[in-house]
N, C-alpha and C positions, 0 to 999 in steps of 0.2 A: 420076213425082210421089207423094211420101209420103202415105199415108192419114190424113185427119184423125183424131184420136181422139177418140173420143165417149163415153168411160168417163166420167161425171160426177163421180167423185173426182178423176181427172186433172185435167179442167176447174176444178176448185173450187181445186185447188193452183196450175195456172200463173201465176197474179198474183203469186206471189211467188218465182218464179225470177227470179235475179240482185239479189234484197234481200239487205240484210244484217241479222244479227240482233244487237239495242242492248241487248237486257236479258231478265232471267227473269221469269217472273209466277210467283208461288206465292199461290194463292187458296185460303182456309181457311174460306171463309164459307157452306160447304155446311152444310143442315140436319142431315144425317145423319155429320157430322164427318168427309166425306171431304175430303182436300186435292187441289186439282186442281194441274196443273203447266203450263207454256207458256212461250210466248217471244213477244217484240216483233220484229217484222221491220220496216225501214224500206226503201222503195225510191221514189227520186223524189218526194220529199215528203210520201207517203203513208204511214204508219202501219198495219200489219197486228197486231193482239191476236190471237195465236192459241194455243187452250187443247187438250192433249192430252185427249179423249174417247173412252169406247169405241165408238159410233158416233153417228150424229146426234142418236138418242133418247138416250144416253147407257147403252145396254144390251147393246151388241156387242163385235166383234173389234177395232176402231180407227177413228178419225174426227180429223181437226183442224178444229177449230171455229175460224172466222176471223172478227174484227170489223173492218172496215175503217173507219180514224179519217183523215179528211183534214186 
């Protein structure tokens, strides 16, 4: 039996598997004039708005910030 993945970043991304990218997001509302880019993924009637960030705090190597919207 495969071992369950316990990596929190992988667990964070798993709900997106099988979804369809339906839109591109361009957010230039940052007070430091930094534009953020992302995508909208739809899966089984649920929309996930995802922004590509440096990390959860916005200062490191990489993280996908996800908002779930039913």
